[in-house]
C-alpha positions as CSV (number, residue, x, y, z in Angstrom):
1,M,108.6,59.6,-84.2
2,A,106.6,62.8,-84.8
3,D,106.3,63.5,-81.1
4,A,110.0,63.1,-80.6
5,H,110.6,65.6,-83.4
6,Q,108.1,68.0,-82.0
7,K,110.0,68.1,-78.7
8,H,112.8,69.9,-80.5
9,H,110.7,71.8,-83.1
10,D,107.2,72.7,-81.9
11,Y,106.3,74.2,-85.2
12,H,107.7,71.4,-87.4
13,I,106.4,67.9,-88.0
14,I,109.9,66.8,-89.0
15,D,113.4,68.4,-88.7
16,P,113.8,71.2,-91.2
17,S,116.0,70.3,-94.1
18,P,118.9,72.7,-95.2
19,W,118.9,71.3,-98.7
20,P,116.1,73.3,-100.5
21,I,117.6,76.6,-99.5
22,L,121.1,75.5,-100.3
23,A,120.0,74.2,-103.7
24,S,118.4,77.6,-104.4
25,L,121.6,79.4,-103.4
26,G,123.7,77.1,-105.6
27,A,121.4,77.6,-108.6
28,F,121.5,81.3,-108.1
29,V,125.3,81.4,-108.0
30,L,125.6,79.0,-110.9
31,T,123.3,81.1,-113.1
32,F,125.3,84.3,-112.6
33,G,128.5,82.4,-112.6
34,G,127.7,80.9,-116.0
35,V,126.9,84.3,-117.5
36,G,130.1,85.7,-116.0
37,Y,132.2,82.8,-117.3
38,M,130.9,83.4,-120.8
39,R,131.7,87.1,-120.5
40,Y,135.1,86.2,-119.2
41,L,135.8,83.9,-122.2
42,H,134.8,86.8,-124.6
43,G,137.0,89.3,-122.7
44,S,134.1,91.5,-121.6
45,E,132.9,92.7,-118.3
46,F,129.8,91.6,-116.3
47,K,129.2,94.2,-113.6
48,I,126.5,94.0,-110.9
49,F,126.5,96.7,-108.2
50,G,129.9,97.8,-109.3
51,L,131.4,94.3,-109.0
52,N,132.9,92.6,-112.1
53,L,131.6,89.0,-112.1
54,A,133.3,88.1,-115.4
55,T,135.3,85.3,-113.8
56,P,135.2,81.5,-114.0
57,W,135.4,81.0,-110.2
58,L,131.8,82.0,-109.5
59,F,130.6,79.3,-111.9
60,F,132.7,76.6,-110.3
61,I,131.6,77.7,-106.8
62,G,128.0,77.4,-107.8
63,L,128.6,74.0,-109.4
64,A,130.3,72.8,-106.2
65,I,127.3,73.9,-104.1
66,I,124.9,72.1,-106.5
67,L,127.0,68.9,-106.4
68,Y,127.3,69.0,-102.7
69,T,123.6,69.5,-102.3
70,M,122.8,66.6,-104.7
71,I,125.0,64.2,-102.8
72,G,123.8,65.3,-99.4
73,W,120.1,65.5,-100.2
74,W,119.9,62.2,-102.0
75,S,122.0,60.5,-99.3
76,D,119.4,61.7,-96.8
77,T,116.6,60.4,-99.0
78,I,118.2,57.0,-99.2
79,K,118.7,56.9,-95.4
80,E,115.1,57.9,-94.8
81,G,113.9,55.1,-97.1
82,N,116.1,52.5,-95.3
83,S,114.7,53.7,-92.0
84,G,111.1,53.1,-93.0
85,A,110.2,56.8,-93.3
86,H,108.9,56.4,-96.9
87,T,105.3,55.6,-96.3
88,R,102.8,54.9,-99.1
89,V,102.0,58.6,-99.3
90,V,105.6,59.6,-99.3
91,S,106.4,57.0,-102.0
92,L,103.5,58.2,-104.1
93,H,104.7,61.8,-103.8
94,L,108.2,60.8,-104.8
95,R,106.8,59.3,-107.9
96,Y,104.8,62.4,-108.7
97,G,107.9,64.4,-108.3
98,M,109.8,62.3,-110.8
99,I,107.0,62.4,-113.2
100,M,106.9,66.2,-113.1
101,F,110.6,66.4,-113.5
102,I,110.5,64.2,-116.6
103,A,107.6,66.4,-117.9
104,S,109.8,69.5,-117.5
105,E,112.6,67.7,-119.4
106,V,110.1,67.0,-122.2
107,M,109.3,70.7,-122.5
108,F,113.0,71.5,-122.4
109,F,113.6,69.4,-125.5
110,V,110.5,70.8,-127.2
111,A,112.3,74.1,-127.3
112,W,115.2,72.6,-129.3
113,F,112.9,70.6,-131.6
114,W,110.9,73.8,-132.1
115,A,114.0,75.7,-133.1
116,F,115.1,72.9,-135.5
117,F,111.7,72.5,-137.2
118,D,111.1,76.3,-137.5
119,A,114.4,76.6,-139.4
120,S,114.0,73.4,-141.5
121,L,110.3,73.7,-142.4
122,F,110.5,77.4,-143.4
123,P,114.0,77.9,-144.9
124,G,112.7,80.3,-147.6
125,E,110.2,82.3,-145.6
126,A,110.2,85.9,-146.9
127,I,109.8,87.5,-143.5
128,Q,113.0,85.8,-142.4
129,A,115.4,87.5,-144.9
130,A,118.5,86.8,-142.8
131,R,117.6,83.1,-142.6
132,V,116.9,82.9,-146.3
133,E,120.3,84.4,-147.0
134,A,122.1,82.1,-144.5
135,V,120.5,78.8,-145.7
136,G,120.1,79.7,-149.4
137,G,116.3,79.1,-149.1
138,Q,116.7,75.4,-148.7
139,W,117.2,72.7,-146.0
140,P,119.8,71.5,-145.3
141,P,121.5,74.8,-146.1
142,K,123.6,75.1,-149.2
143,G,127.2,73.9,-148.8
144,I,126.5,71.7,-145.8
145,E,127.6,68.1,-145.7
146,V,125.7,66.1,-143.2
147,L,126.5,63.0,-141.1
148,D,125.5,59.6,-142.6
149,P,122.5,58.6,-140.4
150,W,123.1,54.9,-141.2
151,H,126.6,54.9,-139.8
152,L,127.4,56.2,-136.3
153,P,123.9,57.5,-135.5
154,L,122.4,54.1,-136.3
155,Y,125.1,52.5,-134.2
156,N,124.2,54.7,-131.3
157,T,120.5,54.0,-131.8
158,V,121.1,50.3,-131.4
159,I,123.2,50.9,-128.3
160,L,120.5,52.9,-126.6
161,L,117.8,50.4,-127.5
162,L,119.9,47.6,-126.1
163,S,120.5,49.6,-123.0
164,G,116.8,50.1,-122.5
165,T,116.4,46.3,-122.8
166,C,119.1,45.7,-120.2
167,V,117.6,48.1,-117.7
168,T,114.2,46.5,-118.1
169,W,115.9,43.1,-117.6
170,A,117.4,44.4,-114.4
171,H,114.1,45.7,-113.2
172,H,112.3,42.4,-113.7
173,A,115.2,40.6,-112.1
174,L,114.8,42.7,-109.0
175,L,111.0,42.2,-108.9
176,H,111.7,38.4,-108.9
177,G,114.5,38.5,-106.3
178,D,117.2,37.8,-108.8
179,R,120.2,39.9,-107.4
180,K,122.6,38.5,-110.0
181,G,120.3,39.5,-112.9
182,L,119.8,43.0,-111.3
183,V,123.6,43.6,-111.1
184,S,124.3,42.2,-114.5
185,G,121.5,44.2,-116.2
186,L,122.6,47.4,-114.5
187,A,126.3,46.8,-115.3
188,L,125.5,46.3,-119.0
189,T,123.3,49.4,-119.1
190,V,126.0,51.6,-117.6
191,A,128.6,50.1,-120.0
192,L,126.3,50.8,-123.0
193,G,125.7,54.4,-121.7
194,I,129.4,55.0,-121.6
195,L,129.8,53.5,-125.1
196,F,127.1,55.8,-126.4
197,S,128.9,58.9,-125.0
198,C,132.2,57.7,-126.5
199,V,130.7,57.2,-130.0
200,Q,129.0,60.6,-129.8
201,A,132.2,62.3,-128.8
202,Y,134.0,60.7,-131.8
203,E,131.1,61.8,-134.1
204,Y,131.4,65.4,-132.8
205,I,135.1,65.5,-133.4
206,H,134.7,64.3,-137.0
207,A,131.5,66.3,-137.8
208,P,131.9,68.2,-141.1
209,F,130.2,71.3,-139.7
210,A,130.6,73.4,-136.6
211,F,128.3,75.0,-134.1
212,S,129.0,78.5,-135.1
213,N,129.1,78.4,-138.9
214,S,125.5,77.7,-139.8
215,I,122.0,77.4,-138.3
216,Y,122.1,73.7,-139.2
217,G,125.1,73.2,-136.9
218,A,123.7,75.3,-134.1
219,T,120.3,73.4,-134.0
220,F,122.1,70.1,-134.5
221,F,124.6,70.5,-131.6
222,M,122.1,72.1,-129.2
223,A,119.6,69.2,-129.6
224,T,122.0,66.3,-129.8
225,G,124.4,67.8,-127.3
226,F,121.8,68.3,-124.6
227,H,120.6,64.8,-125.2
228,G,124.2,63.6,-124.8
229,F,124.4,65.5,-121.5
230,H,121.2,63.7,-120.4
231,V,122.8,60.4,-121.3
232,L,125.7,61.2,-119.1
233,I,123.4,62.1,-116.2
234,G,121.4,58.9,-116.7
235,T,124.6,56.9,-116.8
236,I,125.7,58.4,-113.5
237,F,122.2,57.8,-112.0
238,L,122.3,54.1,-113.0
239,A,126.0,53.7,-111.8
240,V,124.9,54.9,-108.4
241,C,122.0,52.4,-108.5
242,L,124.6,49.7,-109.5
243,L,126.8,50.5,-106.5
244,R,123.7,50.4,-104.2
245,A,122.7,47.0,-105.7
246,L,126.2,45.7,-105.1
247,N,126.0,46.8,-101.5
248,G,122.7,45.0,-101.0
249,G,120.4,47.9,-101.6
250,F,116.8,47.6,-103.1
251,T,114.2,45.0,-102.4
252,P,111.3,43.8,-104.7
253,T,109.0,46.1,-102.8
254,K,111.3,49.1,-102.0
255,H,113.3,50.3,-105.0
256,F,112.1,53.7,-106.1
257,G,115.6,55.0,-106.6
258,F,116.2,52.4,-109.2
259,E,112.7,52.8,-110.7
260,A,113.3,56.5,-111.1
261,A,116.6,55.9,-112.9
262,A,114.9,53.4,-115.2
263,W,112.1,56.0,-116.0
264,Y,114.7,58.6,-116.8
265,W,116.7,56.2,-119.0
266,H,113.6,55.2,-121.0
267,F,112.8,58.9,-121.5
268,V,116.4,59.5,-122.8
269,D,115.8,56.6,-125.3
270,V,112.6,58.0,-126.6
271,V,114.1,61.5,-127.1
272,W,117.0,59.9,-129.1
273,L,114.5,58.1,-131.4
274,F,112.9,61.5,-132.2
275,L,116.3,63.0,-132.8
276,F,117.5,60.2,-135.0
277,F,114.4,60.2,-137.3
278,S,113.9,64.0,-137.4
279,I,117.4,65.5,-137.3
280,Y,119.7,62.7,-138.7
281,I,117.3,61.2,-141.3
282,W,114.7,63.7,-142.3
283,G,116.7,66.8,-141.4
284,G,119.7,65.8,-143.6
285,W,117.7,64.4,-146.5
286,G,119.1,65.4,-149.9
287,A,122.4,66.9,-148.6
288,P,125.8,65.4,-149.5
289,L,127.0,62.9,-146.9
290,S,130.3,63.3,-145.1
291,H,132.7,60.4,-145.5
292,G,135.3,61.8,-143.1
C-alpha cells in the first residue's frame, strides 16, 4: 500500500490529508467570529485592518467549517479503520490522542473550579475590596438564594451515574459479542444524556439568580454550563456510536470509536460529581434555598 501511495507522492508515505489545515482555518475564523459576534450584540465595532468584523456571519462560517471538518475527518478515520489501516501502532496513538484530549479538558475545568474556589474560600479578603463589597464578605453572597442540591441536582446526579452504568454494560456486551446488549446499553445512555440536558435546562430557567447579577451566578453558570455543553457533545458522540452499532459497526477487537466515547462519558460523570459536591452542596451551604 505504501509503494502505491509513493507512486503518486514521492515525499509522502500516505496521501496528505486536508483536514488539519482546514480545522486550523475553521478555528481561526471561529475565534475572530466569536469576538465579532459579541461586539455585534453589544453594538460596538471590531475593526481589523480597517474591516469591521462585528457581525454574526463570520462566527457561523467558522462554525460551519469546523462541523464540516469534524464530519469529514472522522468519516475518513472510520473508513481507514474498516479498511485495516489501523495497525497496533496507529491504534495505540489514537488512544494516546484521546488521553491527551481528556487531559486538556481536565485543565479546562480546573480553570472554572479555580475561579469558584478563589471567590468562595476568600470572600472577605482585604486585598479584594470590590469582591468584599459585592459578596458582603461571605459565601454564598448576601441576598443570594441557591438551588436545593437535593432536588434537581441530585436527580441529575442519579441520571449520570445510571448512564455511566449503561455505557459500561454496552461495552461489556460488545466484548462478549452481544449486539443486542450493545445497542440497548447505548440507546439507554443516549436517552439518559438527553434527559440530563432537559433537566438542566429546566433548572436554568427557574434559577433564582442570573449570570450577570453576582459572582456566584457567574461562577455557577460557567462551571455547570460548560459541563452541560460537554454532556451534549458526549450525547452526540454516543448517538453516532449507536448508529454505527445499528449498522453492524464495531467488533470485540476493533471498537476504539466506541471506547473513546465511553472514556469521554466517564470523564463527564466524574466532573459532575465534583460540581455536585463542591458547587451545589458545599458552595451553597448556609444560604436560603429557592423553592421556585
